[in-house]
C-alpha positions in Angstrom: -32.5 23.5 -24.7 -32.8 19.9 -23.6 -29.8 18.5 -25.0 -27.8 21.1 -23.5 -29.2 20.3 -19.8 -28.7 17.3 -20.6 -25.0 18.0 -21.7 -23.9 20.0 -18.4 -25.5 17.2 -16.5 -23.2 14.5 -17.8 -20.4 16.4 -17.7 -21.0 16.8 -14.1 -21.5 13.2 -13.4 -18.7 12.6 -15.1 -16.4 15.3 -13.0 -17.7 13.9 -10.8 -16.9 10.4 -10.8 -13.9 11.1 -11.5 -13.9 12.9 -8.2 -14.4 9.8 -6.2 -12.3 7.9 -8.0 -8.9 10.2 -7.3 -10.9 10.4 -3.7 -10.8 6.8 -3.7 -6.9 6.5 -4.5 -5.6 9.3 -2.6 -7.3 7.3 0.6 -6.0 3.9 -0.4 -2.7 5.6 -0.8 -2.7 7.0 2.9 -3.8 3.5 3.8 -1.0 2.1 1.9 1.5 3.9 3.5 -0.1 3.3 7.2 0.6 -0.1 6.5 4.4 0.7 5.1 5.2 1.9 8.5 3.6 -0.8 10.7 5.4 -3.2 8.6 8.9 -1.5 8.8 7.7 -0.8 12.7 7.2 -4.8 13.1 10.2 -6.2 11.2 12.3 -3.2 13.0 11.0 -4.2 16.5 11.9 -7.7 15.4 14.7 -6.9 14.0 16.6 -5.3 16.8 14.8 -7.4 19.5 16.7 -11.0 17.4 19.4 -9.2 16.0 18.6 -10.7 13.4 16.4 -9.5 10.4 13.0 -11.7 10.1 12.6 -14.3 7.4 9.5 -13.1 5.8 6.5 -11.3 6.7 4.7 -14.6 8.3 7.2 -14.4 10.5 6.6 -11.3 11.9 3.1 -13.4 13.3 4.2 -16.5 13.7 7.3 -14.4 16.2 3.9 -12.0 18.1 5.2 -8.8 16.0 1.9 -8.2 14.2 -2.0 -10.1 15.0 -2.0 -10.5 11.2 -0.2 -9.4 7.5 -2.2 -6.0 6.3 -3.7 -6.0 3.1 -1.9 -4.2 0.4 -5.1 -1.5 -0.3 -4.2 -1.5 -4.6 -4.0 -5.5 -4.1 -7.0 -6.2 -1.3 -4.6 -9.1 -0.8 -1.8 -9.2 2.3 0.6 -12.3 0.1 1.9 -9.7 -2.6 4.0 -7.5 -0.6 7.4 -7.0 -1.9 9.7 -8.5 0.3 13.1 -9.5 0.6 16.1 -8.7 2.4 18.8 -5.6 1.7 22.1 -6.6 -0.2 24.3 -6.8 3.4 21.3 -8.8 4.7 21.1 -6.7 8.0 17.2 -6.4 7.0 13.8 -6.8 5.1 12.4 -4.6 2.7 8.8 -4.3 2.1 7.0 -2.8 -0.6 4.0 -2.8 -2.0 2.7 -6.0 -4.6 0.9 -3.8 -7.1 3.4 -1.8 -10.5 0.9 0.6 -10.7 2.0 4.5 -10.8 0.2 6.3 -7.6 -0.6 9.9 -7.7 2.8 12.0 -7.3 4.2 9.9 -10.4 6.1 7.0 -8.6 5.2 3.1 -8.5 3.5 1.7 -5.7 6.3 -0.5 -5.2 9.2 1.9 -4.9 7.5 3.3 -1.8 
């Protein structure tokens, strides 16, 4: 009887832990989407105003378009964003620096 109760309790704790981990992943994914919107909007406004894309994300801060570069929620740092000019050089692309796979099966660095 005690073993069955212990097994059920262990199963419940493990399932609860997995649910917490999944909801934490979903929270970080929402935060990543928000950060990408902020960065891409600032890049777009900079590009319209100056008729050229910024050379780096730090230029968005020095130019007054952002107070600070947001933290990538999956790397925990703000210097891991992957930013590069498009092949045409007309805009700056920005993506997460995280190589992990998202809940929908895509890589975060492809968002």
